[in-house]
N, C-alpha and C positions, 0 to 999 in steps of 0.2 A: 549317350551320344550315338547317333546313327552312323554305322560304318558301311562304306561303299567305296568303290574305285571308279575313276573316270577314264574314259577311253575314246579314241577316235579311230574309226575303221575306214580304210581306203578301199573303195569299190571301183569297178570298171567305169570308164568314161570320166575319170577324174573326180568322181563324187566322193565326198567325205561326210560321214555321219558321226556326230558326237553322242555318246551314251554313258550312263552310269550303271553300275553293276553291283548287286548285293553279294555276288560271289557264289561259287558252287557249294553244294552240301556234301557231307561225307556219304550220304545215302546214294546208292546207285540208281535210284528210281525217282529222283525228285522231278518236279515240273518246272519248266522255264516259262516265265510270264513276260512277254514282250509288250511294253506299254507305249503307246503313241499318244502324246498330248493333243489337246484341241486347239482352238483358235486363241491366239494372243498369249496364253499361258504356257510357259515352257515346261520341259521335263523336270527342271529343278524344283518346281512347286509340288511334284509328286514324290519327292524324296522320303516323306514319312512312310511310304510303302516299304522302303528298304528295311526299316526298323523291325517290321513284323514278318519279313519274308521267310527267314529260316524256320521260325517256329510254326509256319504253315506249310513246311516242306516245299518251299518255292525258292527259285532263283529269279529275282526281279531285275529286268532290264528296262531302263527308262530312256527312250530314244528321242533325241531332238530332231524334229522334222526339218526338211530343207528350209533354208532362210533363217532358221533360229540359231542361237549362239552355238558356235562350234561346228555347225553343219554347212555344207556348200550352199551358197545362194542360187536361186533360180536365175537363168540367163534371161535377157530381154526377150529372146525368141520363145522361151518356155512360158514366160508370163503372157505373151501375146496369145499362145495356144489356150491358156487358162481364160483369158478375157473373151476369146472368141468361142469358148465352149467346145473345143476340139477334144475328141476322145483320146487322142495321143497323149494329152497331159496326164490323164489318169493311168493310161497304160505304162507310162514311164515310172509313175509311182509304184505300180505293181511290180515291175521288174527290179526296181531299186530295193524294194522291200524284200523281194525274193533273194536278191544278191546278199542282203544283210543276213537273212536267215541262213543262207548257204554258208556264209563266212562263219557264223556262229556254230553251225553244225560241224564244219570242218576243223575248227580251231579250238573249240571249247568242250569237246567230248559230251555233247548234249545227249542225254538218254533217249534212245529211239522209242522205246515202248511207253514212255510217259508222254504227256500232251503239252505242246507249246500253246499257250493261250495268247491271243492278240487283242489289245484294245485298239483304238485308232479310228474307228467308224469309217469316214469317207476314204481315208487312205488304206485302211485294212480291207475294206470291201473291194477295192480295186483289184486285189490279189485273187479274188474268187469270181470275178465277173467276166473275164475275157481270156479264154485259153490261148488265143493268138498272141497275147502280150508277153508270155514267158516261153522261152525255148524248151522243148520237150526234155532234154537232159537236165536242165535246171529244175523243171517241175518234178522229175523223177527223184531228184536229190532231196527236195524239201518235203514232198508229199507225205512220206512215212512219219514225219515228225509233227505235223499239224493235225491236231484232233479237235480243237474247239476254237471258235471265234467269239470273243466277248465284245458285245456292243455296249459300251459304258456310257449311259445317259446321253445318247446322240440327239442333237437338235433336229427338228424335222427337216431343216434345210440341208443338213449333211446327208440326208436320205432322199432328197428331192421331193419331199411331200409338200402339198399345198394346204395351208390352214384356211378353211372357209371363213369368210368375213374378216380377213386379215386387215383390210383397210379401215375397219371400224374399231380396232383395239390398239393399245399402246404397242409401238414398234420401236425398239432401241436404235434400229438402223436408219429410221426416217424422222427421229425426234428433232423438231426445228430448234430446240434449245442447244443442239450440238451441230453446228453448221459445217464443220470440217471433219475429214476422216479421223484425225487425231483426237478431236473432241468426242467423236462417236465412240472411240475405244476407251476414252477416259470414263465415259458413262457406262460403257459395257462392263467394265470390271466390277462396278457396283451392282448393276442389274443382274448379271449372271451369277454372282456369288451371294445373292440374297436368299433368304428362306421365305418361301411363299406358302400361305395356307389356302390350298385349293378347295373350293366348296363342295365339289362332287366329282372326284376322280372316277368313281365307278360308272358314271354316266357315259364315259367315252366321248363326250361332246365338248366343243369349245366352251360352251356355257358353264362347264364344270371346272374351269380353270381360273386362276387369279391372273389379272393383267396389270397389276401394280407396277409402277415405274421402278421402284426399289423398296426394300423394307429396312427396318431399323437394324435387324440382325443380318450381318454380311460377313462372309469369311474374309474378304479383302481387308476389312478394317482391323482385323486381328493381327495383321503383319506389320513389322517395323519397316522403316524406309529401306534398309538393306534387302530385306526379303522382297519387298515390292519391286525393287529394281531388278532383282534376279529372277523372280517368278513371272514377270510380265514384260512382253516385248511389243511395244506399239509399232515400231518400224516394220517388223516382219509381218505383223497382222495386216497393216494397211497395204503392204505390197502384195501379199499372197492370199489373204482370206476374203477380203471384200469382193474381189471378182468372182469368187465361187458362189456368192449369193445372188448374182445377176442371172436373168433368165437363160442365157446360153448354157452356162455350166449347170444350172439347176436341171435342165432337160437331160444332160449327160448323167448326173447323179441319180435321177429317177430311174433311168434305164439300168444303171449300174446296180442299184439296190434290187431291182426286180430280177436281174440276171443272177446275182449272187445268192439270193434267198428264195426266189419263186420260179426260176426257170427250170422246168422238170428235167430237161436234157442235161443241163450243167450240174444240177444238184446230184444227178445220178452218176455222172462221169468225170466231173472235175472237182478234185478234193472231195470225193464222195463220203469220206469218213468224218469230215468236219461238220460238227453241229454247233448251234449258236446259243449263247446265253445273253439275253438282253436285260440289263439291270439299270434301274433308275431309282430316284428317291422321291418320296411323297411330297417333299417341299422344294423340288427343283423348279427352275424357271419354266414358263409355259412353252417355250420353244422345245425344250427337252421333254416336257410332259406330253406335248402333242406328238413328238417322235415316238414315245412309248405307246400312247393310245392308238395311233394310226397303225403302227407296226402290229400291235395285238389284234386290231380289227382285221387287217389284211390277212394275217396268219390264220385266224379263226375262220374267215370266209373261205380261204383256200382249202383248209381242211374239210370244211363242210361240202365243198364241191368235189372233194376227192382228189384234189390236185397233189402232185408230188412236190413237196417243198423241203427245204432244209430244216430238219428238226430243231425246234427252238423252245427254250424255257424262258419265261418272263418272271421277273422279280422286282417288286417295289419295296425298298427299304424304308421302314417307318421313320419319319423325322429327319431324313437325309436330304441335303440339297445337291447342287451340281458338284460340290467339293467333298464328296464322300471320301475321296482319296486323301484329303488333307485333314478333315475334321473327324473322320471315323475310319482310318486306314486299316486297322485290324479287322473291323467288321467287313469292309469291302473284300479283303483277301479271303476271309473265311467264307463269305458268300460265293465267291468265284470258285474256290476249291470244292466246296460242297455241291454246288449246283452243277458244275461241270462233271463231277463224278456221277450225278444222277441222270445226266443226259443219255 
């Protein structure tokens, strides 16, 4: 049985965030891994990571993002900022994540010389993209503790990337068979949890990916009704995720990704010790495969130009889909620990 504890942290501005915790280790040099879930699926679905945390010298924290169970809902004004594509929406996420890290540092005896690792993609990247979003004293508190950022199988839309020829391939967000937002997410849970056989990942081209609607093997179908209800939240997804895929916020996310990873001035001066580990699976959905392919291309091109970029290691896990954390949790943690040591 997986052992962990549940907590709710109270932050400034009346914000509360729910998280589960595998607990500290006896070791004085363990690593704390803060994990932010993605669209629609809650932190509860990542609980298998707790089972393997201690044996990998990790303390795993699974944080429920705003609007998901146990965490404060967004206000109407905040959602309007999201829909309008205003940078302030991402800046708020940055300071709230910084507050959470500060709380953990102050109250949980987090080892300073070890490295806090962060999943979370669009939310986590907000922390590294705008120095004006976080007051200097808060930055100075958390900076010594953050050593690595883990981009865990991010879809290209979380990074603000455009897929060439998108209109000619299957898109779960515009599938006419699912005319309502709720129906879109009912389809999404099958599409995103499928295992895809991509024909030519090494090509780095859209033609090298599979655009199937779904496959027979899907992580979602392995869950019982209780797990499905706990791991998936349609209401939060419809309220807070769909607006992020629209052009206004996509432009903000594109800038955010560039500033966090490729802006020479920020890379050198803002969390300068933080390096990046980008991990995906060879059988993930094409949104995430394109996120991997395009990130690798942009990174290699920047290096070839001699640009100053945030050092990044890329890893494809053979046979893994978007639910590596559920189907292969020990493998994921081992990859994170080993690769971040090598950065």
